[in-house]
C-alpha positions in Angstrom: 36.3 120.9 -33.8 37.2 124.6 -33.1 40.4 125.7 -35.2 40.9 128.7 -33.1 40.2 128.9 -29.6 36.5 130.1 -28.6 38.1 133.5 -27.4 39.7 134.2 -30.8 36.6 133.2 -32.5 34.3 135.3 -30.3 36.9 138.3 -30.9 36.6 137.9 -34.8 32.7 138.0 -34.5 33.1 141.1 -32.3 35.0 142.8 -35.3 32.9 141.6 -37.9 30.0 143.5 -39.2 27.0 142.3 -37.9 24.3 140.6 -39.6 21.0 142.2 -40.4 17.9 141.7 -38.2 16.3 139.2 -40.7 19.4 136.8 -40.3 19.7 137.4 -36.5 15.9 136.3 -36.5 16.8 133.4 -38.8 19.4 132.1 -36.6 17.5 132.4 -33.5 14.5 130.5 -34.6 16.8 127.9 -36.2 18.6 127.1 -32.9 15.2 126.8 -31.1 13.1 124.9 -33.7 15.3 123.0 -36.1 17.1 119.7 -35.7 20.9 119.9 -36.1 21.2 123.9 -35.8 25.1 123.6 -36.0 24.6 123.2 -39.8 23.6 126.6 -40.0 26.4 128.9 -41.9 26.2 131.7 -39.0 28.0 135.0 -38.6 31.7 134.3 -39.7 30.8 132.1 -42.7 27.9 134.0 -44.0 29.9 137.3 -43.7 32.8 135.6 -46.0 29.9 134.3 -48.2 28.3 137.8 -48.8 31.9 139.3 -48.9 32.5 137.0 -52.0 29.2 137.6 -53.8 29.6 141.3 -53.2 33.0 141.3 -54.9 31.9 138.8 -57.7 28.5 140.6 -58.2 27.1 137.4 -59.7 24.1 137.3 -62.6 23.4 133.5 -61.2 24.2 131.8 -58.2 23.7 127.9 -57.5 23.5 126.5 -54.0 23.4 122.9 -53.1 22.1 122.5 -49.8 19.6 125.0 -48.5 18.9 124.2 -44.9 17.2 127.0 -43.3 18.1 129.8 -46.0 20.9 131.6 -44.0 23.8 131.2 -46.7 21.3 131.6 -49.4 20.3 135.0 -48.2 23.9 136.1 -47.7 25.0 135.1 -51.2 21.9 137.0 -52.6 23.0 140.1 -51.2 25.5 140.4 -53.9 23.4 139.6 -57.0 23.3 141.7 -59.8 20.2 143.8 -60.0 18.4 141.2 -62.7 20.4 138.3 -60.8 18.8 135.2 -59.4 19.8 132.5 -57.2 18.9 128.8 -57.4 19.0 126.8 -54.2 18.2 123.1 -53.8 17.1 121.2 -50.5 16.4 117.7 -50.3 14.3 118.0 -47.1 10.5 119.4 -48.0 9.9 119.8 -44.1 12.3 123.1 -44.3 10.8 124.6 -47.4 7.9 127.0 -45.5 10.7 127.7 -42.9 13.5 128.9 -45.5 10.7 130.6 -47.8 9.5 132.7 -44.7 12.9 134.1 -44.5 13.4 134.7 -48.1 10.2 136.8 -48.1 11.3 138.5 -44.9 14.5 139.4 -46.4 12.7 141.0 -49.5 14.4 138.3 -51.6 11.7 135.8 -52.4 11.6 137.3 -56.1 15.4 136.6 -56.4 15.6 133.2 -55.0 13.9 129.9 -56.6 13.9 127.1 -54.0 14.0 123.6 -55.5 13.1 120.4 -53.4 14.4 117.1 -54.2 17.7 115.4 -54.8 20.5 117.8 -56.4 21.8 115.2 -58.5 18.4 115.2 -60.3 17.8 118.7 -60.2 21.2 120.2 -61.2 21.2 119.1 -64.8 17.5 120.4 -65.3 18.7 123.9 -64.5 19.8 125.6 -67.8 22.2 128.3 -66.8 25.8 128.9 -66.2 26.5 130.3 -62.8 29.2 133.0 -61.3 29.1 131.3 -57.9 28.1 127.6 -56.8 28.0 126.9 -53.2 28.0 123.4 -52.1 26.9 122.3 -48.4 24.9 119.3 -48.8 25.4 115.4 -48.1 29.2 114.8 -47.9 29.0 111.4 -49.3 27.9 113.1 -52.8 30.5 115.8 -52.8 32.3 114.3 -55.8 29.3 113.8 -57.7 28.5 117.5 -57.0 31.7 118.7 -58.1 31.6 116.6 -61.4 28.2 118.4 -62.0 29.1 121.9 -61.1 32.4 122.5 -63.0 30.4 122.5 -66.2 27.9 124.8 -64.9 30.3 127.5 -63.9 31.4 130.4 -66.1 34.9 131.2 -66.6 36.4 133.0 -63.9 33.4 131.7 -61.8 33.8 130.6 -58.1 33.1 127.1 -56.6 32.8 127.2 -52.8 32.6 123.9 -50.8 32.0 123.9 -47.0 33.2 121.4 -44.7 36.5 120.4 -46.3 38.2 119.9 -43.0 35.2 117.7 -41.5 36.3 118.6 -37.8 39.9 117.8 -38.3 39.2 114.2 -39.4 40.9 114.7 -42.8 43.9 114.5 -40.8 43.0 110.9 -40.0 43.4 107.7 -41.8 39.4 107.0 -41.8 37.6 103.5 -41.3 36.1 101.6 -44.1 32.6 102.7 -42.7 33.4 106.4 -42.4 32.2 107.3 -46.0 32.0 110.9 -45.2 35.5 111.4 -44.1 36.6 109.3 -47.3 34.8 111.2 -49.6 35.9 114.8 -48.5 39.4 113.6 -48.5 39.1 112.0 -52.1 37.4 115.3 -53.1 40.2 117.7 -51.8 42.7 115.6 -53.6 40.9 115.6 -56.7 40.5 119.6 -56.6 44.4 119.7 -56.2 44.7 117.7 -59.1 42.5 119.4 -61.4 44.2 121.7 -63.8 40.9 123.5 -64.4 40.8 125.2 -61.4 42.9 127.2 -58.8 42.1 126.6 -55.2 42.7 127.2 -51.5 41.3 126.0 -48.4 40.4 128.6 -45.8 40.5 127.3 -42.4 37.0 129.2 -41.5 34.5 127.3 -39.4 34.8 123.6 -40.7 36.9 124.5 -43.8 35.9 126.4 -46.9 37.4 125.3 -50.1 37.3 128.1 -52.6 37.9 127.2 -56.6 38.2 129.5 -59.2 37.7 128.3 -62.8 40.3 129.0 -65.1 
């Protein structure tokens, strides 16, 4: 679902700084070669992630859900000189693709790609993060949130993609629609969580932005 009409979205892209050549090449190759290319963060979302990272100047970033690496590259732009980004991807078949673009972006020494299930990997990363970005399987969103909050520095940002879920959050989901049920549950959980300030930005498919108090 587009929350703004196509012409407005195209106008917004026209007047948003263009992604660098590596990101353009990554997006193009993802569209041609990878299943479900709509999962790519893309121009507007990538620009927002890069802006937030540039402003925050994080030492450490955690990303849950790498896909082909677009969002990781955007987030890594704002890292401190000695900063590092850890990104977790469950699909081992995407490892070579994303690693190739991390190297093209000259970020391979600042990004560590973990392959496996995030629920098992997150507890083993002994760091506190300034930014955590969740964009993985929706059925585990509450579990990721539960693990992420203790891993976040005070004042840190927790970013969660797809929280509007193509408008399905406005519906009463059927029992088998576990993804919509989970996203609605998480949005309500965050609203009731006194540890964070939060807002939903209706960008792309909805970006939840939380700040740990």
